[in-house]
LUMLUM-919087 format. One line per field, with one value per residue: residue in one letter; x, y, z of N, C-alpha, C, O in turn. Coordinates in nm, 3 decimals. Each point is the difference from the previous one (the first is absolute). Example, Ala and Ser with C-alpha at 12.3 -4.5 7.8 and 13.67 -1.06 7.14 Angstrom:
<pts>
residu [A  S]
n_c1 [1.319  -0.139]
n_c2 [-0.569  0.107]
n_c3 [0.780  -0.138]
ca_c1 [-0.089  0.082]
ca_c2 [0.119  0.119]
ca_c3 [0.000  0.006]
c_c1 [0.090  -0.077]
c_c2 [0.120  0.109]
c_c3 [0.000  0.073]
o_c1 [0.104  0.051]
o_c2 [-0.002  0.111]
o_c3 [0.066  0.017]
</pts>
This chain:
<pts>
residu [M  M  A  E  T  L  T  P  L  I  V  A  T  L  A  F  V  G  S  H  F  L  M  S  A  V  P  V  R  S  R  L  I  G  A  L  G  R  W  G  F  I  A  L  Y  S  V  V  S  V  A  T  F  V  W  M  N  Y  T  F  S  R  A  P  L  V  D  L  W  P  G  V  D  W  T  Y  W  V  A  L  V  L  M  L  F  A  C  V  L  L  V  C  G  M  L  T  P  N  P  T  A  V  I  G  A  H  A  L  K  R  E  D  A  A  R  G  I  F  T  V  T  R  H  P  V  M  W  A  I  L  L  W  S  V  S  H  V  M  N  I  G  D  A  A  A  L  I  Y  F  A  S  L  G  A  L  A  L  F  G  M  I  H  M  D  A  R  R  D  A  E  G  D  P  D  W  Q  R  F  R  A  R  T  S  F  V  P  F  A  A  A  L  A  G  R  T  R  I  S  L  A  E  I  G  W  V  R  M  A  L  G  V  A  F  Y  V  L  L  L  S  A  H  E  W  V  I  G  V  V  V  A  P  W  V  F  G  P  N]
n_c1 [-2.660  0.119  -0.098  -0.143  0.065  0.040  -0.216  -0.099  0.033  -0.144  -0.202  -0.021  -0.020  -0.198  -0.138  0.023  -0.053  -0.212  -0.070  0.064  -0.098  -0.185  -0.001  0.024  -0.212  0.150  -0.095  -0.006  0.172  0.033  -0.129  0.066  0.167  -0.060  -0.081  0.138  0.083  0.198  0.009  -0.055  0.155  0.165  -0.061  -0.009  0.190  0.075  -0.087  0.055  0.195  0.014  -0.075  0.119  0.155  -0.062  -0.038  0.178  0.087  -0.101  0.034  0.184  -0.021  -0.082  0.210  -0.128  -0.055  0.148  -0.041  0.205  0.092  0.077  -0.038  0.154  0.078  0.008  -0.207  -0.037  0.096  -0.108  -0.180  0.052  0.046  -0.159  -0.087  0.127  -0.003  -0.162  0.034  0.129  -0.083  -0.124  0.085  0.099  -0.139  -0.065  0.157  -0.089  0.150  -0.221  0.187  -0.019  0.105  -0.196  0.041  0.003  -0.168  -0.099  -0.157  -0.201  -0.084  -0.079  0.169  -0.049  -0.078  0.159  -0.164  0.194  -0.173  0.042  0.135  -0.142  -0.101  -0.047  0.008  0.139  -0.055  0.063  0.214  0.026  -0.059  0.153  0.175  -0.039  0.007  0.194  0.105  -0.089  0.078  0.209  -0.025  -0.044  0.005  0.006  -0.206  -0.097  0.063  -0.111  -0.209  -0.039  0.039  -0.148  -0.192  0.000  -0.033  -0.209  -0.124  0.036  -0.088  -0.217  -0.025  0.075  -0.122  -0.180  0.039  0.050  -0.172  -0.111  0.087  -0.041  -0.205  0.019  0.092  -0.111  0.071  -0.148  -0.190  0.009  0.003  -0.192  -0.122  0.085  -0.094  -0.177  -0.098  -0.053  0.130  -0.132  0.094  -0.210  -0.114  -0.094  -0.193  -0.162  -0.011  -0.215  0.037  -0.014  0.016  -0.129  0.122  0.219  0.058  0.044  0.203  0.191  0.035  0.081  0.219  0.136  0.016  0.157  0.216  0.079  0.052  0.205  0.177  0.046  0.109  0.224  0.125  0.043  0.167  0.136  0.170  0.178  0.175  0.151  0.164  -0.002  0.114  -0.037  -0.105  0.133  -0.123  -0.132  0.142  -0.067  0.030]
n_c2 [0.702  0.146  0.197  -0.021  -0.003  0.211  0.037  -0.175  -0.003  0.109  -0.093  -0.164  0.075  0.077  -0.166  -0.090  0.090  0.003  -0.205  -0.043  0.084  -0.109  -0.204  0.058  0.040  0.160  0.166  -0.018  0.062  0.221  0.107  -0.009  0.135  0.212  0.013  0.028  0.210  -0.008  -0.123  0.120  0.140  -0.082  -0.042  0.166  0.072  -0.130  0.024  0.177  -0.014  -0.125  0.081  0.158  -0.096  -0.087  0.141  0.077  -0.140  0.009  0.173  -0.034  -0.136  0.148  0.059  0.181  -0.118  0.108  -0.076  -0.044  -0.197  0.081  -0.221  0.041  -0.007  0.204  0.051  -0.078  0.101  0.177  -0.038  -0.054  0.176  0.119  -0.108  0.038  0.192  0.014  -0.114  0.100  0.159  -0.069  -0.098  0.125  0.099  -0.136  -0.001  0.200  -0.065  -0.028  0.104  -0.078  -0.195  -0.075  -0.181  0.200  -0.006  -0.204  -0.022  0.075  -0.157  -0.125  -0.091  -0.220  0.161  0.155  -0.152  -0.097  -0.142  -0.047  -0.167  -0.174  -0.137  0.214  0.039  -0.134  -0.020  0.157  -0.015  -0.143  0.070  0.119  -0.106  -0.092  0.137  0.070  -0.150  0.012  0.140  -0.050  -0.158  0.108  -0.033  -0.096  0.038  -0.181  -0.053  0.109  -0.062  -0.174  -0.024  0.092  -0.116  -0.180  0.040  0.039  -0.185  -0.114  0.064  -0.006  -0.203  -0.031  0.073  -0.120  -0.178  0.035  0.036  -0.182  -0.126  0.081  -0.037  -0.206  0.040  -0.146  0.003  -0.121  0.100  0.123  -0.126  -0.075  0.142  0.027  -0.177  0.131  -0.160  0.217  0.175  -0.128  -0.118  0.058  -0.152  -0.162  0.042  -0.035  -0.214  -0.005  -0.060  -0.188  0.042  -0.110  -0.031  0.041  0.218  0.082  -0.048  -0.112  -0.054  0.154  0.053  -0.138  0.045  0.155  -0.062  -0.092  0.149  0.089  -0.120  0.013  0.183  0.000  -0.111  0.126  0.109  -0.136  -0.102  0.135  0.044  -0.166  0.056  -0.039  -0.061  -0.221  0.141  0.179  0.088  0.181  0.064  -0.114  0.213]
n_c3 [-1.679  -0.125  -0.052  -0.177  -0.213  -0.058  -0.048  -0.101  -0.223  -0.129  -0.036  -0.153  -0.211  -0.072  -0.065  -0.204  -0.198  -0.075  -0.066  -0.212  -0.184  -0.069  -0.094  -0.216  -0.061  -0.042  -0.116  -0.225  -0.129  -0.019  -0.152  -0.214  -0.065  -0.051  -0.209  -0.175  0.015  0.109  0.188  0.180  0.085  0.129  0.214  0.152  0.093  0.167  0.205  0.126  0.111  0.186  0.196  0.105  0.134  0.199  0.170  0.113  0.154  0.200  0.138  0.127  0.179  0.147  0.057  -0.027  -0.183  0.132  -0.207  0.086  0.057  -0.195  -0.013  0.158  -0.212  -0.097  -0.067  -0.209  -0.176  -0.082  -0.128  -0.211  -0.131  -0.106  -0.176  -0.180  -0.117  -0.155  -0.190  -0.154  -0.134  -0.175  -0.184  -0.159  -0.146  -0.167  -0.161  -0.046  0.155  0.037  -0.069  -0.211  0.044  -0.084  -0.129  -0.104  0.149  -0.003  -0.160  0.064  0.135  -0.167  0.117  0.024  0.137  0.035  -0.005  -0.063  0.022  0.216  -0.064  -0.014  0.147  0.047  -0.223  0.114  0.216  0.145  0.069  0.172  0.207  0.115  0.092  0.202  0.176  0.090  0.131  0.206  0.155  0.069  0.157  0.193  -0.220  0.203  -0.079  -0.092  -0.210  -0.161  -0.053  -0.135  -0.219  -0.141  -0.017  -0.134  -0.219  -0.074  -0.032  -0.190  -0.197  -0.059  -0.096  -0.209  -0.174  -0.065  -0.130  -0.217  -0.142  -0.073  -0.166  -0.205  -0.086  -0.090  -0.201  -0.129  0.212  0.118  0.073  0.185  0.187  0.090  0.122  0.208  0.103  0.041  -0.124  -0.025  -0.051  -0.128  0.168  0.054  0.115  -0.121  -0.105  0.152  -0.065  -0.066  -0.213  0.122  -0.220  0.149  -0.186  0.037  -0.014  -0.205  -0.081  0.035  0.216  0.145  -0.009  0.115  0.220  0.045  0.002  0.191  0.159  -0.018  0.067  0.221  0.072  -0.025  0.150  0.183  -0.102  -0.114  0.109  0.035  -0.135  -0.030  0.144  -0.223  0.184  0.012  -0.142  0.032  0.168  0.019  -0.164  -0.179  -0.078]
ca_c1 [0.009  0.125  -0.006  -0.089  0.055  0.123  -0.028  0.039  0.146  0.041  -0.038  0.086  0.136  0.000  -0.007  0.129  0.102  -0.042  0.012  0.143  0.041  -0.077  0.052  0.140  0.008  0.048  -0.107  -0.082  0.085  0.024  -0.123  -0.025  0.097  -0.041  -0.121  0.013  0.135  0.076  -0.031  -0.139  0.001  0.058  -0.101  -0.106  0.058  0.017  -0.132  -0.057  0.080  -0.028  -0.140  -0.016  0.080  -0.079  -0.110  0.057  0.034  -0.124  -0.060  0.090  -0.020  -0.130  -0.009  -0.001  0.120  -0.015  0.134  0.042  0.112  0.055  0.132  0.111  0.104  0.105  -0.049  0.001  0.135  0.027  -0.074  0.070  0.116  -0.050  -0.052  0.113  0.043  -0.106  0.002  0.118  -0.026  -0.105  0.046  0.107  -0.062  -0.080  0.086  0.095  -0.069  -0.041  -0.014  -0.113  -0.125  -0.075  0.056  0.144  0.072  0.123  0.098  0.040  0.090  0.132  0.098  0.013  -0.135  0.012  0.086  -0.064  -0.081  -0.034  0.100  -0.051  -0.108  -0.058  -0.135  0.009  -0.128  -0.088  0.051  -0.037  -0.140  -0.006  0.052  -0.101  -0.112  0.040  0.019  -0.131  -0.069  0.060  -0.029  -0.142  -0.060  -0.144  -0.039  0.000  0.139  0.055  -0.051  0.052  0.145  0.047  -0.034  0.097  0.126  -0.012  0.001  0.139  0.081  -0.037  0.020  0.140  0.016  -0.069  0.073  0.119  -0.039  -0.048  0.112  0.083  -0.066  0.011  0.128  0.067  0.141  0.029  -0.047  0.085  0.125  -0.031  -0.033  0.121  0.082  -0.081  -0.061  -0.133  0.022  0.101  0.141  0.039  0.091  0.129  0.059  0.039  0.108  -0.049  -0.003  0.068  -0.080  0.074  -0.088  0.008  -0.081  -0.140  -0.021  -0.008  -0.116  -0.120  -0.010  -0.035  -0.142  -0.072  0.000  -0.087  -0.138  -0.026  -0.024  -0.127  -0.108  -0.011  -0.054  -0.135  -0.086  -0.110  -0.090  -0.071  -0.060  -0.051  0.079  0.140  0.084  0.128  -0.039  0.117  0.038  -0.114  -0.097  -0.067  -0.119]
ca_c2 [-0.146  -0.034  0.044  -0.090  -0.135  0.007  0.055  -0.089  0.000  0.131  0.006  -0.091  0.056  0.111  -0.058  -0.059  0.104  0.097  -0.055  0.003  0.135  0.043  -0.062  0.038  0.141  0.006  0.013  -0.122  -0.110  0.018  -0.031  -0.144  -0.067  0.028  -0.075  -0.143  -0.049  -0.010  -0.123  0.010  0.085  -0.079  -0.098  0.071  0.047  -0.117  -0.050  0.096  -0.005  -0.124  0.001  0.095  -0.046  -0.107  0.068  0.068  -0.101  -0.056  0.095  0.008  -0.119  0.010  0.128  -0.012  0.038  0.129  0.033  0.139  0.014  -0.129  -0.032  0.011  -0.098  0.043  0.000  -0.139  -0.035  0.079  -0.062  -0.122  0.040  0.056  -0.107  -0.071  0.080  -0.002  -0.129  -0.005  0.092  -0.055  -0.116  0.041  0.081  -0.085  -0.094  0.075  0.075  0.126  0.108  0.089  -0.073  0.035  -0.078  -0.005  0.083  -0.068  0.014  0.140  0.030  -0.056  0.093  -0.027  -0.004  0.035  -0.102  -0.084  0.064  0.135  0.093  0.040  0.092  -0.039  -0.052  -0.094  -0.065  0.101  0.025  -0.115  0.020  0.113  -0.045  -0.094  0.082  0.073  -0.094  -0.044  0.115  0.024  -0.104  -0.037  0.130  0.013  0.087  -0.072  -0.023  0.129  0.027  -0.098  0.002  0.135  0.028  -0.071  0.071  0.125  -0.035  -0.031  0.122  0.096  -0.068  0.022  0.140  0.021  -0.071  0.078  0.124  -0.034  -0.042  0.119  0.083  -0.064  0.036  -0.117  0.001  -0.122  0.026  0.103  -0.065  -0.086  0.086  0.066  -0.097  -0.061  0.099  -0.026  -0.041  -0.107  0.026  0.139  0.008  -0.053  0.099  0.116  -0.040  -0.017  -0.142  -0.083  -0.117  -0.125  -0.108  -0.110  0.037  -0.015  -0.144  -0.067  -0.089  0.084  0.047  -0.115  -0.026  0.106  -0.037  -0.118  0.048  0.065  -0.107  -0.062  0.089  -0.008  -0.130  -0.020  0.113  -0.048  -0.083  0.081  0.120  -0.031  0.069  -0.042  0.120  -0.033  -0.106  -0.068  -0.103  -0.076  -0.032  0.116  0.055]
ca_c3 [0.014  0.065  0.139  0.073  0.013  0.078  0.133  0.110  0.014  0.052  0.141  0.074  -0.001  0.095  0.134  0.031  0.012  0.100  0.135  0.035  0.037  0.117  0.122  0.018  0.040  0.139  0.101  0.003  0.046  0.144  0.072  -0.009  0.086  0.137  0.033  -0.025  0.023  -0.124  -0.072  -0.043  -0.119  -0.109  -0.040  -0.072  -0.126  -0.085  -0.040  -0.096  -0.122  -0.072  -0.045  -0.111  -0.113  -0.062  -0.069  -0.116  -0.100  -0.052  -0.094  -0.115  -0.083  -0.065  -0.071  -0.147  -0.074  -0.067  -0.050  0.002  -0.091  -0.042  0.051  -0.095  0.032  0.092  0.138  0.043  0.043  0.121  0.110  0.041  0.080  0.125  0.084  0.057  0.115  0.100  0.069  0.087  0.111  0.085  0.075  0.091  0.104  0.087  0.071  0.081  0.106  -0.059  0.098  -0.030  0.021  0.120  0.110  -0.023  0.097  0.042  -0.109  -0.007  0.110  -0.027  -0.055  -0.144  -0.058  -0.142  -0.059  -0.101  -0.103  0.044  -0.053  -0.132  0.034  0.129  -0.023  -0.114  -0.032  -0.059  -0.135  -0.081  -0.037  -0.094  -0.129  -0.052  -0.047  -0.121  -0.111  -0.047  -0.059  -0.131  -0.098  -0.004  -0.028  0.014  0.111  0.127  0.039  0.041  0.135  0.095  0.018  0.034  0.141  0.083  -0.012  0.075  0.142  0.036  -0.006  0.105  0.127  0.036  0.037  0.128  0.104  0.033  0.068  0.134  0.084  0.024  0.101  0.130  0.058  0.055  -0.042  -0.077  -0.136  -0.061  -0.037  -0.114  -0.113  -0.049  -0.072  -0.106  -0.090  -0.056  -0.140  -0.007  -0.031  0.025  0.115  -0.042  -0.090  0.082  0.091  0.136  0.029  -0.099  -0.037  -0.011  -0.047  0.097  0.116  -0.042  0.010  -0.129  0.002  -0.011  -0.137  -0.084  0.022  -0.071  -0.142  -0.012  0.010  -0.129  -0.097  0.037  -0.044  -0.146  -0.041  0.055  -0.036  -0.085  0.080  0.098  -0.060  -0.132  -0.101  -0.006  -0.004  -0.061  -0.095  -0.058  0.097  0.051  -0.102  -0.062  0.068]
c_c1 [0.127  -0.006  -0.086  0.065  0.129  -0.022  0.037  0.151  0.048  -0.030  0.092  0.144  0.011  -0.003  0.136  0.107  -0.035  0.015  0.145  0.042  -0.073  0.060  0.146  0.016  0.029  -0.113  -0.084  0.081  0.022  -0.123  -0.029  0.096  -0.036  -0.119  0.020  0.134  0.071  -0.037  -0.145  -0.012  0.053  -0.101  -0.111  0.048  0.010  -0.134  -0.062  0.075  -0.033  -0.142  -0.019  0.081  -0.071  -0.116  0.048  0.034  -0.125  -0.063  0.087  -0.021  -0.131  -0.017  0.002  0.133  -0.029  0.139  0.026  0.116  0.052  0.138  0.105  0.114  0.096  -0.047  -0.003  0.137  0.040  -0.067  0.068  0.120  -0.045  -0.049  0.112  0.052  -0.104  0.003  0.119  -0.019  -0.101  0.053  0.109  -0.058  -0.079  0.087  0.110  -0.076  -0.023  -0.019  -0.119  -0.134  -0.066  0.056  0.152  0.083  0.133  0.109  0.052  0.103  0.140  0.093  0.015  -0.137  0.003  0.098  -0.078  -0.077  -0.035  0.110  -0.038  -0.110  -0.058  -0.142  0.000  -0.133  -0.095  0.046  -0.033  -0.144  -0.014  0.048  -0.097  -0.118  0.034  0.010  -0.134  -0.081  0.052  -0.054  -0.146  -0.080  -0.150  -0.034  0.007  0.142  0.065  -0.044  0.068  0.149  0.052  -0.032  0.096  0.137  -0.001  0.003  0.142  0.084  -0.031  0.008  0.142  0.023  -0.062  0.075  0.124  -0.035  -0.045  0.115  0.095  -0.059  0.011  0.133  0.076  0.147  0.040  -0.043  0.090  0.133  -0.019  -0.025  0.124  0.086  -0.074  -0.058  -0.139  0.014  0.107  0.135  0.046  0.098  0.139  0.071  0.048  0.111  -0.044  -0.011  0.075  -0.084  0.091  -0.096  0.003  -0.085  -0.149  -0.039  -0.016  -0.122  -0.129  -0.019  -0.037  -0.147  -0.087  -0.009  -0.090  -0.147  -0.043  -0.034  -0.133  -0.118  -0.019  -0.069  -0.144  -0.099  -0.119  -0.102  -0.084  -0.080  -0.061  0.075  0.143  0.086  0.139  -0.021  0.119  0.050  -0.116  -0.109  -0.070  -0.122  -0.125]
c_c2 [-0.038  0.036  -0.095  -0.136  -0.002  0.049  -0.095  -0.003  0.132  0.009  -0.089  0.052  0.116  -0.051  -0.055  0.106  0.098  -0.051  -0.002  0.139  0.050  -0.057  0.033  0.146  0.008  0.015  -0.127  -0.116  0.009  -0.036  -0.150  -0.079  0.023  -0.083  -0.151  -0.058  -0.020  -0.124  -0.003  0.085  -0.078  -0.103  0.065  0.044  -0.117  -0.051  0.092  -0.007  -0.123  0.002  0.093  -0.042  -0.113  0.059  0.065  -0.100  -0.062  0.093  0.017  -0.118  0.006  0.129  -0.021  0.043  0.128  0.046  0.150  0.026  -0.139  -0.023  0.014  -0.088  0.048  0.001  -0.142  -0.039  0.080  -0.063  -0.127  0.032  0.055  -0.109  -0.086  0.074  -0.004  -0.130  -0.012  0.091  -0.059  -0.114  0.038  0.085  -0.082  -0.091  0.067  0.073  0.145  0.108  0.092  -0.068  0.043  -0.073  -0.011  0.081  -0.063  0.015  0.143  0.035  -0.055  0.104  -0.016  -0.011  0.029  -0.096  -0.076  0.081  0.144  0.101  0.044  0.104  -0.044  -0.052  -0.102  -0.063  0.099  0.036  -0.117  0.013  0.111  -0.042  -0.098  0.077  0.068  -0.095  -0.046  0.114  0.024  -0.095  -0.043  0.128  0.003  0.070  -0.071  -0.024  0.130  0.034  -0.090  0.018  0.139  0.033  -0.071  0.066  0.131  -0.026  -0.029  0.127  0.094  -0.064  0.015  0.142  0.027  -0.066  0.077  0.125  -0.028  -0.038  0.116  0.085  -0.060  0.030  -0.115  -0.002  -0.124  0.017  0.101  -0.060  -0.087  0.084  0.061  -0.093  -0.068  0.109  -0.045  -0.055  -0.108  0.049  0.142  0.012  -0.050  0.099  0.123  -0.034  -0.021  -0.147  -0.073  -0.123  -0.120  -0.110  -0.118  0.029  -0.007  -0.148  -0.065  -0.091  0.080  0.048  -0.113  -0.037  0.105  -0.030  -0.121  0.039  0.068  -0.104  -0.068  0.086  -0.005  -0.129  -0.020  0.106  -0.046  -0.078  0.084  0.111  -0.030  0.067  -0.052  0.124  -0.026  -0.114  -0.075  -0.110  -0.092  -0.026  0.122  0.042  -0.037]
c_c3 [0.075  0.147  0.082  0.023  0.080  0.143  0.114  0.023  0.060  0.149  0.084  0.009  0.099  0.144  0.041  0.025  0.112  0.142  0.045  0.047  0.124  0.128  0.027  0.040  0.149  0.101  0.014  0.056  0.151  0.082  0.000  0.089  0.147  0.043  -0.007  0.044  -0.133  -0.080  -0.045  -0.125  -0.121  -0.051  -0.081  -0.138  -0.099  -0.053  -0.105  -0.132  -0.083  -0.058  -0.120  -0.122  -0.074  -0.079  -0.129  -0.111  -0.063  -0.104  -0.124  -0.094  -0.079  -0.080  -0.151  -0.060  -0.077  -0.043  0.002  -0.095  -0.036  0.063  -0.109  0.050  0.109  0.146  0.056  0.055  0.125  0.120  0.049  0.088  0.135  0.094  0.060  0.123  0.111  0.080  0.094  0.120  0.097  0.086  0.099  0.114  0.099  0.087  0.081  0.109  -0.041  0.105  -0.025  0.024  0.130  0.121  -0.012  0.097  0.041  -0.107  -0.008  0.106  -0.022  -0.059  -0.150  -0.066  -0.149  -0.066  -0.106  -0.102  0.038  -0.033  -0.141  0.017  0.134  -0.014  -0.114  -0.039  -0.067  -0.142  -0.093  -0.049  -0.104  -0.138  -0.066  -0.058  -0.132  -0.119  -0.057  -0.063  -0.141  -0.106  -0.009  -0.017  0.008  0.131  0.135  0.050  0.047  0.142  0.101  0.026  0.039  0.146  0.094  -0.006  0.078  0.150  0.047  0.006  0.115  0.138  0.049  0.048  0.137  0.114  0.043  0.079  0.143  0.092  0.028  0.112  0.140  0.069  0.063  -0.047  -0.079  -0.145  -0.070  -0.044  -0.124  -0.125  -0.062  -0.085  -0.114  -0.088  -0.041  -0.141  -0.004  -0.048  0.034  0.116  -0.038  -0.092  0.075  0.098  0.143  0.039  -0.110  -0.026  -0.017  -0.041  0.096  0.122  -0.032  0.004  -0.137  -0.007  -0.014  -0.144  -0.095  0.016  -0.069  -0.148  -0.023  0.008  -0.129  -0.106  0.028  -0.045  -0.151  -0.043  0.046  -0.047  -0.084  0.084  0.095  -0.066  -0.136  -0.113  0.007  -0.012  -0.057  -0.099  -0.058  0.095  0.031  -0.102  -0.053  0.079  -0.078]
o_c1 [-0.005  0.044  0.032  -0.005  0.033  0.094  0.063  0.045  0.089  0.083  0.046  0.066  0.098  0.064  0.044  0.067  0.086  0.039  0.028  0.062  0.058  0.024  0.048  0.107  -0.060  -0.001  -0.031  -0.050  -0.007  0.011  -0.043  -0.040  0.014  -0.009  -0.057  0.015  -0.065  -0.020  -0.032  -0.078  -0.057  -0.012  -0.041  -0.070  -0.031  -0.012  -0.051  -0.062  -0.020  -0.021  -0.065  -0.041  0.000  -0.028  -0.064  -0.028  -0.002  -0.041  -0.051  0.001  -0.013  -0.105  0.062  0.078  -0.082  0.075  -0.085  0.003  -0.015  0.072  -0.030  0.009  0.035  0.079  0.016  0.010  0.068  0.057  0.003  0.026  0.056  0.022  -0.016  0.022  0.035  -0.015  -0.013  0.032  0.018  -0.019  -0.003  0.043  -0.002  -0.039  0.086  -0.103  0.094  -0.097  -0.039  -0.105  0.065  0.003  0.060  0.113  0.100  0.117  0.116  0.082  0.094  -0.042  0.029  -0.018  -0.074  0.116  -0.121  0.051  -0.034  -0.020  0.052  0.003  -0.001  -0.062  -0.066  -0.027  -0.068  -0.083  -0.026  -0.030  -0.077  -0.063  -0.020  -0.050  -0.078  -0.045  -0.012  -0.070  -0.078  -0.010  -0.038  -0.034  -0.065  0.085  0.048  0.027  0.078  0.081  0.045  0.041  0.091  0.079  0.039  0.070  0.099  0.059  0.040  0.075  0.090  0.014  0.023  0.066  0.059  0.011  0.026  0.066  0.034  0.005  0.057  0.073  -0.005  0.010  0.084  0.025  0.086  0.071  0.032  0.053  0.082  0.048  0.011  0.079  0.054  0.023  -0.030  -0.056  0.107  0.010  0.119  0.095  0.100  0.121  0.095  0.050  0.084  -0.022  0.036  -0.042  0.096  -0.097  -0.101  -0.061  -0.080  -0.111  -0.096  -0.065  -0.090  -0.111  -0.079  -0.066  -0.108  -0.106  -0.073  -0.083  -0.114  -0.097  -0.075  -0.099  -0.113  -0.086  -0.078  -0.119  -0.112  -0.120  -0.118  -0.115  -0.096  -0.047  0.059  -0.019  0.073  0.041  -0.015  0.078  0.016  -0.111  0.004  -0.063  -0.111]
o_c2 [-0.085  -0.078  -0.029  -0.053  -0.103  0.002  0.045  0.000  0.000  0.048  0.041  -0.014  0.010  0.057  0.020  0.000  0.038  0.076  0.019  0.016  0.071  0.073  -0.014  0.040  -0.073  -0.074  -0.042  -0.076  -0.102  -0.065  -0.055  -0.095  -0.091  -0.040  -0.074  -0.122  -0.004  0.008  -0.058  -0.032  0.008  -0.021  -0.052  -0.017  0.015  -0.031  -0.047  0.004  0.010  -0.037  -0.038  0.028  -0.005  -0.043  -0.010  0.026  -0.029  -0.044  0.023  0.017  -0.068  0.024  -0.095  0.072  0.000  0.054  0.080  0.104  -0.094  0.095  -0.014  -0.032  -0.077  -0.023  -0.020  -0.063  -0.053  -0.007  -0.026  -0.070  -0.034  0.007  -0.052  -0.061  -0.009  0.002  -0.052  -0.039  0.008  0.001  -0.043  -0.013  0.031  -0.035  -0.068  0.061  0.071  -0.005  0.074  0.065  0.052  0.056  -0.098  0.036  0.070  0.016  0.022  0.089  0.037  0.084  0.096  -0.081  -0.062  0.033  0.015  0.100  0.080  0.120  0.100  0.106  -0.119  -0.040  0.023  -0.016  -0.036  0.021  0.021  -0.028  -0.012  0.033  0.004  -0.034  -0.005  0.033  -0.025  -0.022  0.034  0.037  -0.068  0.067  0.047  0.010  0.057  0.016  0.000  0.043  0.046  0.019  0.012  0.069  0.057  0.007  0.034  0.077  0.042  0.021  0.041  0.069  0.021  0.023  0.067  0.058  0.015  0.034  0.075  0.044  0.009  0.051  0.074  -0.007  0.023  -0.002  0.007  -0.039  -0.019  0.035  0.000  -0.034  0.012  0.045  -0.089  0.119  -0.119  -0.105  0.017  0.075  0.030  0.078  0.057  0.020  0.066  0.088  -0.006  -0.031  0.060  -0.069  0.003  -0.029  -0.067  -0.091  -0.041  -0.035  0.027  -0.011  -0.040  -0.006  0.019  -0.036  -0.031  0.017  -0.006  -0.055  -0.015  0.015  -0.034  -0.052  -0.003  0.001  -0.067  -0.010  0.047  0.017  -0.030  0.024  0.066  0.001  -0.002  0.080  0.094  -0.113  -0.116  -0.086  -0.122  -0.041  0.105  -0.081  0.036]
o_c3 [0.090  0.085  0.116  0.111  0.060  0.080  0.096  0.115  0.085  0.077  0.106  0.102  0.073  0.088  0.113  0.103  0.080  0.089  0.119  0.105  0.083  0.095  0.112  0.045  0.080  0.098  0.111  0.083  0.069  0.104  0.101  0.066  0.082  0.117  0.080  0.011  -0.105  -0.121  -0.103  -0.090  -0.109  -0.121  -0.104  -0.099  -0.118  -0.118  -0.102  -0.106  -0.121  -0.116  -0.098  -0.113  -0.123  -0.112  -0.104  -0.117  -0.119  -0.107  -0.110  -0.122  -0.102  -0.059  -0.048  0.062  -0.093  0.081  -0.039  -0.066  0.077  0.031  -0.119  0.118  0.090  0.090  0.121  0.105  0.088  0.109  0.120  0.098  0.104  0.121  0.110  0.105  0.118  0.122  0.111  0.113  0.122  0.122  0.116  0.115  0.119  0.111  0.055  -0.029  -0.034  0.076  0.090  -0.011  0.091  0.110  0.044  -0.030  0.017  0.033  -0.033  -0.022  0.071  -0.079  -0.071  -0.091  -0.077  -0.024  -0.013  -0.052  -0.087  0.018  -0.050  -0.062  0.031  0.099  -0.101  -0.119  -0.097  -0.089  -0.119  -0.116  -0.096  -0.100  -0.122  -0.107  -0.095  -0.110  -0.120  -0.099  -0.090  -0.117  -0.095  0.098  -0.094  0.090  0.098  0.119  0.095  0.082  0.105  0.114  0.082  0.066  0.102  0.101  0.066  0.075  0.109  0.095  0.074  0.101  0.119  0.101  0.085  0.108  0.119  0.098  0.092  0.115  0.109  0.085  0.099  0.122  0.087  -0.120  -0.087  -0.092  -0.117  -0.106  -0.091  -0.108  -0.122  -0.082  -0.065  0.023  -0.005  -0.032  0.060  -0.098  -0.012  -0.008  0.042  0.013  -0.041  0.071  0.090  0.118  -0.101  0.094  -0.076  0.071  0.021  0.056  0.084  0.039  -0.071  -0.104  -0.074  -0.054  -0.092  -0.097  -0.049  -0.061  -0.099  -0.072  -0.044  -0.075  -0.092  -0.052  -0.049  -0.087  -0.068  0.030  0.020  -0.018  0.022  0.037  -0.041  -0.114  0.108  -0.092  -0.028  0.027  -0.039  -0.042  0.004  0.035  0.064  0.068  0.040]
</pts>
């Protein structure tokens, strides 16, 4: 019964995650860019990503509730902390010129490409998705949530690994300079002495917007998802 009712979600998830890895694979990516041009490839990638993500969300919303494990108090508090970091990483990463983005070549060529939030990690947005995924997997112990959130977390994790490997293979000196001053794991470059983290450089306004986004998610969670995540502030569940 579970395999039958969860099948649409599994198929949609495989389509979403699989299409990302397929189109990002060097042989496929090179052929598509050769046939469509760089912007044509970006357009195709975007359309496929949005379409499969909408499909995935639709099947997730209709998936049955199949409990796997009960929630516990400590994971709830850990998730709240992880989500705060995720929101700050996401907003700061989105509001800072991103040398790792598909259209971030101009940012990568700058001498100070490794600045701001990228002194924390060179993949702030992907880490935000991964932390968001982990925080939800910890607290929503049902099969559909495990499929949905774990797949997004895996896509973020292996997407970072794949991106680094692909860019390393290209041998771009701008990328090598940026890579040497940043780290995959948050704070690792700073701990190794390869960069210095400055909160002012990250941006007080960006960080404040990240915290504001966190508060907005907490307050809107019941309206959008139907679950109160901070009952001591926003009312009982």
